[in-house]
C-alpha beads as a LAMMPS data file, in Angstrom:
LAMMPS data file: protein, C-alpha beads

470 atoms
469 bonds

1 atom types
1 bond types

-500.0 500.0 xlo xhi
-500.0 500.0 ylo yhi
-500.0 500.0 zlo zhi

Masses

1 110.0

Atoms # bond

1 1 1 196.394 352.776 71.289
2 1 1 192.865 351.398 71.246
3 1 1 191.756 354.010 73.775
4 1 1 193.103 356.796 71.584
5 1 1 191.323 355.291 68.618
6 1 1 187.997 355.241 70.479
7 1 1 188.462 358.848 71.547
8 1 1 189.215 359.872 67.972
9 1 1 186.056 358.192 66.697
10 1 1 183.937 359.790 69.434
11 1 1 185.361 363.240 68.673
12 1 1 184.580 362.760 64.995
13 1 1 181.125 361.248 65.494
14 1 1 178.995 364.291 64.508
15 1 1 180.899 364.720 61.259
16 1 1 180.974 360.985 60.622
17 1 1 177.198 360.789 60.957
18 1 1 176.910 363.558 58.387
19 1 1 179.179 361.621 56.031
20 1 1 177.245 358.411 56.690
21 1 1 173.978 359.941 55.559
22 1 1 175.571 361.948 52.743
23 1 1 177.236 358.914 51.159
24 1 1 175.416 355.677 50.307
25 1 1 176.696 352.479 51.862
26 1 1 177.741 350.360 48.847
27 1 1 181.443 350.794 48.143
28 1 1 180.898 351.083 44.408
29 1 1 177.759 353.168 44.251
30 1 1 177.573 356.871 44.875
31 1 1 175.444 359.959 44.709
32 1 1 174.720 360.828 41.088
33 1 1 176.006 364.166 39.813
34 1 1 173.535 366.530 38.125
35 1 1 172.242 364.933 34.936
36 1 1 171.948 366.264 31.410
37 1 1 169.174 365.513 28.917
38 1 1 170.224 362.509 26.907
39 1 1 169.928 361.970 23.195
40 1 1 166.548 360.542 22.248
41 1 1 164.463 358.901 19.580
42 1 1 161.608 361.014 18.190
43 1 1 158.086 360.274 19.346
44 1 1 154.930 360.192 17.203
45 1 1 152.425 362.958 17.788
46 1 1 149.433 360.587 17.777
47 1 1 148.299 357.840 20.125
48 1 1 148.135 355.189 17.425
49 1 1 150.096 355.032 14.203
50 1 1 150.915 352.553 11.442
51 1 1 154.334 354.165 10.991
52 1 1 157.243 351.975 12.017
53 1 1 160.852 352.942 12.735
54 1 1 162.430 350.319 10.501
55 1 1 166.004 351.459 11.052
56 1 1 168.049 354.042 12.868
57 1 1 171.724 354.963 12.857
58 1 1 173.016 357.189 15.641
59 1 1 176.542 358.611 15.825
60 1 1 177.728 360.325 19.020
61 1 1 180.926 362.084 18.038
62 1 1 182.836 363.070 21.182
63 1 1 184.381 366.484 20.611
64 1 1 188.107 367.007 21.142
65 1 1 187.741 370.514 22.529
66 1 1 185.680 370.955 25.669
67 1 1 184.444 374.469 26.439
68 1 1 184.737 375.980 29.894
69 1 1 182.120 374.792 32.405
70 1 1 181.584 371.583 30.431
71 1 1 182.850 368.092 31.230
72 1 1 182.557 366.910 27.640
73 1 1 180.352 367.329 24.592
74 1 1 179.273 365.127 21.718
75 1 1 177.765 366.056 18.375
76 1 1 174.872 363.668 17.722
77 1 1 173.681 362.770 14.242
78 1 1 170.646 360.490 14.313
79 1 1 169.093 359.103 11.102
80 1 1 165.701 357.401 11.239
81 1 1 164.093 355.447 8.418
82 1 1 160.331 355.510 8.922
83 1 1 157.817 353.426 6.946
84 1 1 154.052 353.746 6.913
85 1 1 152.722 350.172 6.944
86 1 1 149.133 351.296 6.611
87 1 1 146.957 352.018 3.562
88 1 1 146.504 355.752 4.070
89 1 1 148.830 358.670 4.514
90 1 1 149.471 359.931 8.017
91 1 1 150.237 363.544 8.859
92 1 1 151.433 364.338 12.361
93 1 1 153.604 366.549 14.511
94 1 1 156.632 364.421 15.407
95 1 1 158.112 365.302 18.775
96 1 1 161.677 365.300 20.058
97 1 1 162.567 365.958 23.762
98 1 1 164.833 368.915 24.498
99 1 1 165.078 368.709 28.277
100 1 1 164.620 366.617 31.410
101 1 1 164.869 367.122 35.134
102 1 1 168.548 366.769 36.084
103 1 1 167.630 365.222 39.419
104 1 1 168.202 368.492 41.268
105 1 1 165.133 370.381 40.094
106 1 1 166.817 372.045 37.104
107 1 1 166.069 371.507 33.434
108 1 1 169.113 371.843 31.149
109 1 1 168.430 371.595 27.422
110 1 1 170.243 370.081 24.489
111 1 1 171.595 372.679 22.057
112 1 1 171.803 373.409 18.348
113 1 1 168.926 371.152 17.307
114 1 1 168.413 370.806 13.563
115 1 1 165.855 368.573 11.812
116 1 1 165.707 367.406 8.206
117 1 1 162.952 365.377 6.541
118 1 1 164.053 363.621 3.353
119 1 1 167.081 365.897 3.229
120 1 1 165.151 369.166 3.593
121 1 1 165.555 371.268 6.739
122 1 1 162.222 371.818 8.463
123 1 1 161.202 374.299 11.129
124 1 1 160.420 373.199 14.666
125 1 1 158.157 374.651 17.323
126 1 1 158.570 374.477 21.066
127 1 1 155.890 372.597 23.009
128 1 1 155.610 371.338 26.586
129 1 1 155.199 367.603 27.161
130 1 1 155.871 365.061 29.897
131 1 1 159.463 364.662 31.106
132 1 1 160.832 361.680 29.083
133 1 1 162.957 360.499 32.031
134 1 1 160.974 361.240 35.171
135 1 1 157.499 361.406 33.655
136 1 1 156.287 364.152 35.956
137 1 1 156.148 367.864 35.174
138 1 1 156.191 369.059 31.543
139 1 1 159.479 369.921 29.842
140 1 1 160.279 371.516 26.459
141 1 1 160.062 369.389 23.314
142 1 1 160.659 370.290 19.675
143 1 1 157.801 369.423 17.340
144 1 1 157.887 369.309 13.525
145 1 1 155.356 368.284 10.885
146 1 1 155.841 365.162 8.769
147 1 1 153.632 363.439 6.176
148 1 1 154.099 359.650 5.916
149 1 1 152.705 358.320 2.570
150 1 1 151.589 354.654 2.682
151 1 1 154.246 352.078 1.790
152 1 1 157.041 354.655 1.458
153 1 1 160.176 355.299 3.463
154 1 1 160.632 358.724 5.021
155 1 1 164.017 359.756 6.362
156 1 1 164.207 361.943 9.455
157 1 1 167.586 363.315 10.502
158 1 1 168.083 365.064 13.833
159 1 1 171.379 366.655 14.877
160 1 1 172.223 368.407 18.131
161 1 1 174.914 369.049 20.734
162 1 1 174.851 366.733 23.729
163 1 1 176.431 367.539 27.089
164 1 1 178.107 364.778 29.049
165 1 1 177.396 364.311 32.727
166 1 1 179.579 363.053 35.512
167 1 1 182.377 363.901 37.880
168 1 1 186.085 364.317 37.233
169 1 1 187.689 362.363 35.638
170 1 1 184.691 360.438 34.247
171 1 1 181.829 361.481 32.024
172 1 1 178.894 359.600 30.539
173 1 1 176.632 360.077 27.540
174 1 1 173.075 358.761 27.355
175 1 1 170.758 357.909 24.506
176 1 1 167.061 357.227 25.129
177 1 1 165.389 354.645 22.904
178 1 1 162.161 354.412 24.868
179 1 1 160.737 357.691 23.528
180 1 1 160.273 355.771 20.267
181 1 1 157.848 353.328 21.879
182 1 1 154.846 355.041 20.283
183 1 1 155.806 353.921 16.776
184 1 1 154.441 350.629 15.485
185 1 1 156.220 347.396 16.460
186 1 1 159.867 347.174 17.424
187 1 1 162.748 349.182 15.998
188 1 1 163.796 346.968 13.086
189 1 1 167.513 347.628 13.451
190 1 1 169.550 350.138 15.385
191 1 1 173.213 351.017 15.024
192 1 1 174.815 353.239 17.631
193 1 1 178.373 354.481 17.212
194 1 1 180.429 356.486 19.696
195 1 1 183.328 358.143 17.870
196 1 1 186.332 359.583 19.716
197 1 1 189.024 362.090 18.686
198 1 1 191.609 359.433 19.628
199 1 1 191.836 355.665 19.765
200 1 1 189.265 354.005 22.009
201 1 1 190.490 351.323 24.417
202 1 1 189.856 349.716 27.795
203 1 1 191.675 352.542 29.575
204 1 1 189.503 355.421 28.367
205 1 1 186.194 353.512 28.007
206 1 1 184.830 351.775 31.109
207 1 1 183.271 348.592 29.735
208 1 1 182.752 346.350 32.748
209 1 1 182.559 348.670 35.705
210 1 1 179.996 351.045 37.231
211 1 1 181.192 354.523 38.125
212 1 1 178.531 354.939 40.796
213 1 1 176.161 356.821 38.517
214 1 1 176.758 355.381 35.051
215 1 1 177.753 352.255 33.169
216 1 1 178.468 351.227 29.597
217 1 1 175.851 349.241 27.698
218 1 1 177.233 345.729 27.067
219 1 1 178.037 344.501 23.589
220 1 1 180.160 347.365 22.298
221 1 1 182.859 346.480 19.766
222 1 1 185.996 348.626 19.652
223 1 1 187.080 349.582 16.145
224 1 1 189.917 352.122 16.145
225 1 1 188.439 355.423 17.239
226 1 1 184.924 354.023 17.452
227 1 1 182.878 351.772 19.699
228 1 1 179.906 350.219 17.899
229 1 1 176.643 348.579 18.993
230 1 1 174.082 346.851 16.767
231 1 1 170.576 345.817 17.795
232 1 1 167.916 343.908 15.855
233 1 1 164.206 344.073 16.680
234 1 1 164.953 346.429 19.547
235 1 1 162.153 346.962 22.031
236 1 1 162.163 350.708 22.792
237 1 1 161.852 350.274 26.543
238 1 1 163.640 351.983 29.407
239 1 1 165.784 348.969 30.201
240 1 1 167.155 349.115 26.647
241 1 1 168.204 352.761 26.787
242 1 1 171.882 353.366 26.051
243 1 1 174.741 354.712 28.138
244 1 1 178.512 354.896 27.879
245 1 1 181.046 355.810 30.580
246 1 1 184.361 357.284 29.481
247 1 1 187.347 359.206 30.744
248 1 1 186.871 362.912 30.129
249 1 1 188.411 363.801 26.729
250 1 1 190.506 366.587 28.274
251 1 1 191.992 364.125 30.776
252 1 1 192.802 361.464 28.182
253 1 1 194.323 363.976 25.807
254 1 1 196.494 365.292 28.634
255 1 1 197.555 361.693 29.258
256 1 1 198.526 361.305 25.601
257 1 1 200.502 364.524 25.836
258 1 1 202.449 363.337 28.888
259 1 1 203.070 359.971 27.221
260 1 1 204.571 361.771 24.235
261 1 1 206.789 363.860 26.526
262 1 1 208.305 360.878 28.350
263 1 1 208.746 359.020 25.082
264 1 1 210.720 361.947 23.714
265 1 1 212.600 362.568 26.978
266 1 1 212.663 359.496 29.262
267 1 1 214.673 361.448 31.862
268 1 1 211.943 363.996 32.514
269 1 1 211.045 363.088 36.092
270 1 1 208.307 365.693 36.349
271 1 1 206.551 364.324 33.257
272 1 1 206.769 360.791 34.654
273 1 1 205.199 362.042 37.874
274 1 1 202.407 363.844 36.070
275 1 1 201.738 360.711 34.043
276 1 1 201.604 358.575 37.191
277 1 1 199.138 361.013 38.695
278 1 1 196.879 360.881 35.646
279 1 1 196.902 357.076 35.595
280 1 1 196.036 357.146 39.287
281 1 1 193.120 359.505 38.810
282 1 1 191.683 357.365 36.035
283 1 1 191.960 354.312 38.248
284 1 1 189.967 355.636 41.209
285 1 1 186.387 356.533 41.872
286 1 1 185.287 358.831 44.645
287 1 1 185.185 355.736 46.807
288 1 1 186.838 352.600 45.535
289 1 1 188.679 351.747 42.376
290 1 1 188.153 350.418 38.891
291 1 1 187.853 346.642 39.068
292 1 1 187.880 346.136 35.293
293 1 1 190.938 344.886 33.409
294 1 1 191.822 348.331 32.093
295 1 1 191.665 349.754 35.602
296 1 1 194.058 347.158 36.985
297 1 1 196.545 347.976 34.259
298 1 1 196.223 351.696 34.982
299 1 1 197.163 350.993 38.586
300 1 1 200.298 349.153 37.556
301 1 1 201.148 351.885 35.043
302 1 1 200.757 354.466 37.788
303 1 1 203.149 352.581 40.077
304 1 1 205.687 352.311 37.280
305 1 1 205.457 356.000 36.388
306 1 1 205.806 357.121 40.019
307 1 1 208.789 354.835 40.507
308 1 1 210.448 356.211 37.402
309 1 1 209.762 359.774 38.546
310 1 1 211.292 359.160 41.973
311 1 1 214.297 357.372 40.511
312 1 1 214.992 360.596 38.609
313 1 1 213.815 362.985 41.367
314 1 1 214.545 361.182 44.655
315 1 1 214.307 364.371 46.734
316 1 1 210.923 365.552 45.448
317 1 1 208.628 365.497 48.474
318 1 1 205.415 365.947 46.542
319 1 1 205.962 363.011 44.214
320 1 1 206.807 360.829 47.240
321 1 1 203.569 361.983 48.871
322 1 1 201.508 361.430 45.740
323 1 1 202.921 357.929 45.380
324 1 1 202.216 357.258 49.064
325 1 1 198.590 358.113 48.553
326 1 1 198.276 355.874 45.504
327 1 1 199.502 352.932 47.582
328 1 1 197.582 353.848 50.726
329 1 1 194.198 354.403 49.161
330 1 1 194.450 351.326 47.018
331 1 1 195.583 349.311 50.010
332 1 1 192.646 350.516 52.062
333 1 1 189.971 349.699 49.484
334 1 1 191.543 346.458 48.324
335 1 1 191.689 345.263 51.935
336 1 1 187.922 345.855 52.093
337 1 1 187.675 343.377 49.204
338 1 1 189.569 340.771 51.214
339 1 1 192.985 341.215 49.614
340 1 1 196.179 341.144 51.671
341 1 1 197.741 344.553 51.035
342 1 1 199.949 344.912 54.101
343 1 1 203.082 345.282 52.024
344 1 1 201.464 348.226 50.258
345 1 1 200.534 349.774 53.592
346 1 1 204.159 349.664 54.689
347 1 1 205.352 350.972 51.347
348 1 1 202.943 353.908 51.550
349 1 1 204.251 354.758 55.017
350 1 1 207.827 354.669 53.780
351 1 1 206.923 357.071 50.978
352 1 1 205.034 359.549 53.160
353 1 1 207.710 359.404 55.845
354 1 1 210.291 360.315 53.219
355 1 1 208.071 363.155 51.973
356 1 1 207.760 364.537 55.506
357 1 1 211.534 364.346 55.969
358 1 1 212.047 366.333 52.773
359 1 1 209.289 368.905 53.290
360 1 1 207.618 368.627 56.712
361 1 1 205.693 371.895 56.442
362 1 1 204.313 371.515 52.934
363 1 1 200.497 371.637 53.261
364 1 1 199.954 369.050 50.533
365 1 1 202.364 366.610 52.133
366 1 1 200.672 367.198 55.491
367 1 1 197.257 366.620 53.957
368 1 1 198.253 363.260 52.519
369 1 1 200.012 362.303 55.755
370 1 1 196.797 363.040 57.649
371 1 1 194.768 360.844 55.290
372 1 1 197.205 357.946 55.749
373 1 1 196.890 358.408 59.518
374 1 1 193.140 357.840 59.142
375 1 1 193.591 354.901 56.765
376 1 1 195.880 352.930 59.104
377 1 1 195.229 353.968 62.724
378 1 1 196.844 350.784 64.033
379 1 1 200.048 351.539 62.162
380 1 1 200.375 355.305 62.634
381 1 1 200.462 357.361 65.802
382 1 1 199.915 361.110 65.683
383 1 1 202.207 363.082 67.962
384 1 1 202.614 366.783 68.662
385 1 1 205.863 366.612 66.705
386 1 1 204.356 364.750 63.743
387 1 1 203.656 361.075 63.023
388 1 1 205.194 357.887 64.334
389 1 1 204.894 355.125 61.725
390 1 1 204.722 352.176 64.086
391 1 1 204.746 349.530 61.399
392 1 1 208.087 350.821 60.147
393 1 1 209.788 350.502 63.533
394 1 1 207.833 348.248 65.878
395 1 1 207.030 345.326 63.572
396 1 1 210.209 344.167 61.814
397 1 1 208.371 341.090 60.527
398 1 1 206.436 343.164 57.992
399 1 1 207.638 342.726 54.387
400 1 1 209.859 345.391 52.934
401 1 1 208.708 346.407 49.460
402 1 1 211.156 346.714 46.634
403 1 1 210.855 348.950 43.546
404 1 1 209.230 346.988 40.761
405 1 1 209.940 348.870 37.583
406 1 1 212.403 347.742 34.990
407 1 1 212.433 350.168 32.081
408 1 1 208.767 351.167 31.939
409 1 1 206.720 351.679 28.868
410 1 1 205.429 355.221 28.682
411 1 1 201.954 354.344 27.498
412 1 1 199.385 351.564 27.352
413 1 1 200.045 349.590 24.182
414 1 1 196.724 350.522 22.599
415 1 1 197.059 354.280 23.013
416 1 1 197.824 356.285 19.909
417 1 1 198.426 360.044 20.275
418 1 1 195.936 362.175 18.336
419 1 1 196.902 364.640 15.635
420 1 1 198.420 367.810 17.025
421 1 1 195.299 369.809 16.222
422 1 1 193.282 367.569 18.533
423 1 1 195.462 368.064 21.598
424 1 1 193.843 370.156 24.292
425 1 1 195.489 372.565 26.670
426 1 1 196.681 370.803 29.863
427 1 1 193.972 370.669 32.482
428 1 1 194.393 370.484 36.257
429 1 1 193.757 367.083 37.720
430 1 1 192.634 365.937 41.148
431 1 1 194.083 363.295 43.406
432 1 1 192.443 359.875 43.595
433 1 1 192.773 356.232 44.814
434 1 1 194.011 352.809 43.440
435 1 1 194.170 348.789 43.304
436 1 1 196.490 346.236 44.888
437 1 1 199.686 344.244 44.421
438 1 1 200.134 340.818 46.023
439 1 1 201.768 340.864 49.460
440 1 1 203.545 338.024 51.264
441 1 1 202.316 336.817 54.641
442 1 1 203.362 338.886 57.630
443 1 1 202.533 339.175 61.334
444 1 1 201.028 342.615 60.943
445 1 1 197.766 343.377 62.707
446 1 1 194.754 343.154 60.377
447 1 1 193.200 346.327 59.093
448 1 1 189.998 347.198 60.935
449 1 1 188.082 348.273 57.869
450 1 1 184.588 348.867 59.192
451 1 1 185.791 351.193 61.930
452 1 1 187.386 353.548 59.435
453 1 1 185.077 353.534 56.417
454 1 1 183.388 356.737 57.536
455 1 1 186.621 358.618 58.379
456 1 1 187.843 357.639 54.924
457 1 1 184.734 359.154 53.353
458 1 1 185.342 362.340 55.329
459 1 1 188.975 362.571 54.272
460 1 1 188.032 361.867 50.657
461 1 1 185.360 364.592 50.540
462 1 1 187.780 367.074 52.075
463 1 1 190.418 366.147 49.542
464 1 1 188.078 366.537 46.553
465 1 1 187.351 370.104 47.639
466 1 1 190.892 371.239 48.402
467 1 1 193.677 372.266 46.087
468 1 1 194.851 369.670 43.607
469 1 1 198.150 368.014 44.297
470 1 1 200.462 365.295 43.078

Bonds

1 1 1 2
2 1 2 3
3 1 3 4
4 1 4 5
5 1 5 6
6 1 6 7
7 1 7 8
8 1 8 9
9 1 9 10
10 1 10 11
11 1 11 12
12 1 12 13
13 1 13 14
14 1 14 15
15 1 15 16
16 1 16 17
17 1 17 18
18 1 18 19
19 1 19 20
20 1 20 21
21 1 21 22
22 1 22 23
23 1 23 24
24 1 24 25
25 1 25 26
26 1 26 27
27 1 27 28
28 1 28 29
29 1 29 30
30 1 30 31
31 1 31 32
32 1 32 33
33 1 33 34
34 1 34 35
35 1 35 36
36 1 36 37
37 1 37 38
38 1 38 39
39 1 39 40
40 1 40 41
41 1 41 42
42 1 42 43
43 1 43 44
44 1 44 45
45 1 45 46
46 1 46 47
47 1 47 48
48 1 48 49
49 1 49 50
50 1 50 51
51 1 51 52
52 1 52 53
53 1 53 54
54 1 54 55
55 1 55 56
56 1 56 57
57 1 57 58
58 1 58 59
59 1 59 60
60 1 60 61
61 1 61 62
62 1 62 63
63 1 63 64
64 1 64 65
65 1 65 66
66 1 66 67
67 1 67 68
68 1 68 69
69 1 69 70
70 1 70 71
71 1 71 72
72 1 72 73
73 1 73 74
74 1 74 75
75 1 75 76
76 1 76 77
77 1 77 78
78 1 78 79
79 1 79 80
80 1 80 81
81 1 81 82
82 1 82 83
83 1 83 84
84 1 84 85
85 1 85 86
86 1 86 87
87 1 87 88
88 1 88 89
89 1 89 90
90 1 90 91
91 1 91 92
92 1 92 93
93 1 93 94
94 1 94 95
95 1 95 96
96 1 96 97
97 1 97 98
98 1 98 99
99 1 99 100
100 1 100 101
101 1 101 102
102 1 102 103
103 1 103 104
104 1 104 105
105 1 105 106
106 1 106 107
107 1 107 108
108 1 108 109
109 1 109 110
110 1 110 111
111 1 111 112
112 1 112 113
113 1 113 114
114 1 114 115
115 1 115 116
116 1 116 117
117 1 117 118
118 1 118 119
119 1 119 120
120 1 120 121
121 1 121 122
122 1 122 123
123 1 123 124
124 1 124 125
125 1 125 126
126 1 126 127
127 1 127 128
128 1 128 129
129 1 129 130
130 1 130 131
131 1 131 132
132 1 132 133
133 1 133 134
134 1 134 135
135 1 135 136
136 1 136 137
137 1 137 138
138 1 138 139
139 1 139 140
140 1 140 141
141 1 141 142
142 1 142 143
143 1 143 144
144 1 144 145
145 1 145 146
146 1 146 147
147 1 147 148
148 1 148 149
149 1 149 150
150 1 150 151
151 1 151 152
152 1 152 153
153 1 153 154
154 1 154 155
155 1 155 156
156 1 156 157
157 1 157 158
158 1 158 159
159 1 159 160
160 1 160 161
161 1 161 162
162 1 162 163
163 1 163 164
164 1 164 165
165 1 165 166
166 1 166 167
167 1 167 168
168 1 168 169
169 1 169 170
170 1 170 171
171 1 171 172
172 1 172 173
173 1 173 174
174 1 174 175
175 1 175 176
176 1 176 177
177 1 177 178
178 1 178 179
179 1 179 180
180 1 180 181
181 1 181 182
182 1 182 183
183 1 183 184
184 1 184 185
185 1 185 186
186 1 186 187
187 1 187 188
188 1 188 189
189 1 189 190
190 1 190 191
191 1 191 192
192 1 192 193
193 1 193 194
194 1 194 195
195 1 195 196
196 1 196 197
197 1 197 198
198 1 198 199
199 1 199 200
200 1 200 201
201 1 201 202
202 1 202 203
203 1 203 204
204 1 204 205
205 1 205 206
206 1 206 207
207 1 207 208
208 1 208 209
209 1 209 210
210 1 210 211
211 1 211 212
212 1 212 213
213 1 213 214
214 1 214 215
215 1 215 216
216 1 216 217
217 1 217 218
218 1 218 219
219 1 219 220
220 1 220 221
221 1 221 222
222 1 222 223
223 1 223 224
224 1 224 225
225 1 225 226
226 1 226 227
227 1 227 228
228 1 228 229
229 1 229 230
230 1 230 231
231 1 231 232
232 1 232 233
233 1 233 234
234 1 234 235
235 1 235 236
236 1 236 237
237 1 237 238
238 1 238 239
239 1 239 240
240 1 240 241
241 1 241 242
242 1 242 243
243 1 243 244
244 1 244 245
245 1 245 246
246 1 246 247
247 1 247 248
248 1 248 249
249 1 249 250
250 1 250 251
251 1 251 252
252 1 252 253
253 1 253 254
254 1 254 255
255 1 255 256
256 1 256 257
257 1 257 258
258 1 258 259
259 1 259 260
260 1 260 261
261 1 261 262
262 1 262 263
263 1 263 264
264 1 264 265
265 1 265 266
266 1 266 267
267 1 267 268
268 1 268 269
269 1 269 270
270 1 270 271
271 1 271 272
272 1 272 273
273 1 273 274
274 1 274 275
275 1 275 276
276 1 276 277
277 1 277 278
278 1 278 279
279 1 279 280
280 1 280 281
281 1 281 282
282 1 282 283
283 1 283 284
284 1 284 285
285 1 285 286
286 1 286 287
287 1 287 288
288 1 288 289
289 1 289 290
290 1 290 291
291 1 291 292
292 1 292 293
293 1 293 294
294 1 294 295
295 1 295 296
296 1 296 297
297 1 297 298
298 1 298 299
299 1 299 300
300 1 300 301
301 1 301 302
302 1 302 303
303 1 303 304
304 1 304 305
305 1 305 306
306 1 306 307
307 1 307 308
308 1 308 309
309 1 309 310
310 1 310 311
311 1 311 312
312 1 312 313
313 1 313 314
314 1 314 315
315 1 315 316
316 1 316 317
317 1 317 318
318 1 318 319
319 1 319 320
320 1 320 321
321 1 321 322
322 1 322 323
323 1 323 324
324 1 324 325
325 1 325 326
326 1 326 327
327 1 327 328
328 1 328 329
329 1 329 330
330 1 330 331
331 1 331 332
332 1 332 333
333 1 333 334
334 1 334 335
335 1 335 336
336 1 336 337
337 1 337 338
338 1 338 339
339 1 339 340
340 1 340 341
341 1 341 342
342 1 342 343
343 1 343 344
344 1 344 345
345 1 345 346
346 1 346 347
347 1 347 348
348 1 348 349
349 1 349 350
350 1 350 351
351 1 351 352
352 1 352 353
353 1 353 354
354 1 354 355
355 1 355 356
356 1 356 357
357 1 357 358
358 1 358 359
359 1 359 360
360 1 360 361
361 1 361 362
362 1 362 363
363 1 363 364
364 1 364 365
365 1 365 366
366 1 366 367
367 1 367 368
368 1 368 369
369 1 369 370
370 1 370 371
371 1 371 372
372 1 372 373
373 1 373 374
374 1 374 375
375 1 375 376
376 1 376 377
377 1 377 378
378 1 378 379
379 1 379 380
380 1 380 381
381 1 381 382
382 1 382 383
383 1 383 384
384 1 384 385
385 1 385 386
386 1 386 387
387 1 387 388
388 1 388 389
389 1 389 390
390 1 390 391
391 1 391 392
392 1 392 393
393 1 393 394
394 1 394 395
395 1 395 396
396 1 396 397
397 1 397 398
398 1 398 399
399 1 399 400
400 1 400 401
401 1 401 402
402 1 402 403
403 1 403 404
404 1 404 405
405 1 405 406
406 1 406 407
407 1 407 408
408 1 408 409
409 1 409 410
410 1 410 411
411 1 411 412
412 1 412 413
413 1 413 414
414 1 414 415
415 1 415 416
416 1 416 417
417 1 417 418
418 1 418 419
419 1 419 420
420 1 420 421
421 1 421 422
422 1 422 423
423 1 423 424
424 1 424 425
425 1 425 426
426 1 426 427
427 1 427 428
428 1 428 429
429 1 429 430
430 1 430 431
431 1 431 432
432 1 432 433
433 1 433 434
434 1 434 435
435 1 435 436
436 1 436 437
437 1 437 438
438 1 438 439
439 1 439 440
440 1 440 441
441 1 441 442
442 1 442 443
443 1 443 444
444 1 444 445
445 1 445 446
446 1 446 447
447 1 447 448
448 1 448 449
449 1 449 450
450 1 450 451
451 1 451 452
452 1 452 453
453 1 453 454
454 1 454 455
455 1 455 456
456 1 456 457
457 1 457 458
458 1 458 459
459 1 459 460
460 1 460 461
461 1 461 462
462 1 462 463
463 1 463 464
464 1 464 465
465 1 465 466
466 1 466 467
467 1 467 468
468 1 468 469
469 1 469 470
């Protein structure tokens, strides 16, 4: 068996080297997707000014409806209270960045920019200034004229449409404070609100976990459909710029829809399966899984939903296969974190073996079976006739998993379905990975994680590019 394993690695070496250099080594860091210009504070058009930004209030309202070719959008309304602390009036062209290098040599722009000064809409002109993110080649900015009388407050309001950036099923929104560094002193107070078309919670907002390209600024307070941050005497520096990582609105709204279906009809096995799949996708990253509290609960919810689906549809090969992958991928990654997941490994093999019995020629079942073969090379042997799951026959000492669900709850307790008008059309969803359940001791051979990290990356990339399955 070891000789076959070595041969398999040697045969795959050219591709594995490509994967090794294409994917960074840390398990929870990844290549960033193309970026979008973030929301930004305005910048003074002079090198030195007595005008201070004494307060700002920024609302990023995540839109319920996402247009085609967009991951998510937010309407931004930013109000700035400016005060001239000097003795003479200042007249300047205030600047606001419209674009930035997306990291791939392209320069997307924010849309629908509108500016008001003391409640009156003012015209803007397009100028070229330094990239606010990379600081290299010039990018478009909007400039508008403002007069700041001494000792008086001037209100500037900027609104625009902000594109999210990310990779299914996650998206992030940025807001840049550091462009306001040219104003006098610190920002006296700053309030930033992210408003959702549904209730915000630890399932759809990633508070304590990094997606690989984004994170959520600490300190946010959940209040119904909003998450709020407040800052006093904020230094407008790069390290204080804002970011939030969320589940794509279309994905969460589809989750709410499936929750409503199983609540209305608990015997709808297909809906339970679709719900399990959505929970699974929200639990996994491209490589690894969500290690925050909300992620762990999503994993358990996914197990429960799959179990309920298969209790109602015991002969559905695709739901068996989808469940097998949930267990297998979670088992693989959790074992890399030092957890004993051997019971999950066996359970995943039982599920994929059943799927192959029901539908041996289904390409999606075969695809998942192949990935499990790569995950557990010591426990699976590939034959001309199919797969021999050695740990199911040759090691009777391994624990036998039992179904865990009682009568599952359809939804996380904090989730509240949105009004009907806010429900989006169902969107296709990709397959993903998951976290672990405790396993009793067993004599099974340990998982050789380092030998198979690169094959796993290869299988994962192939899966992300193929047709979506259960």
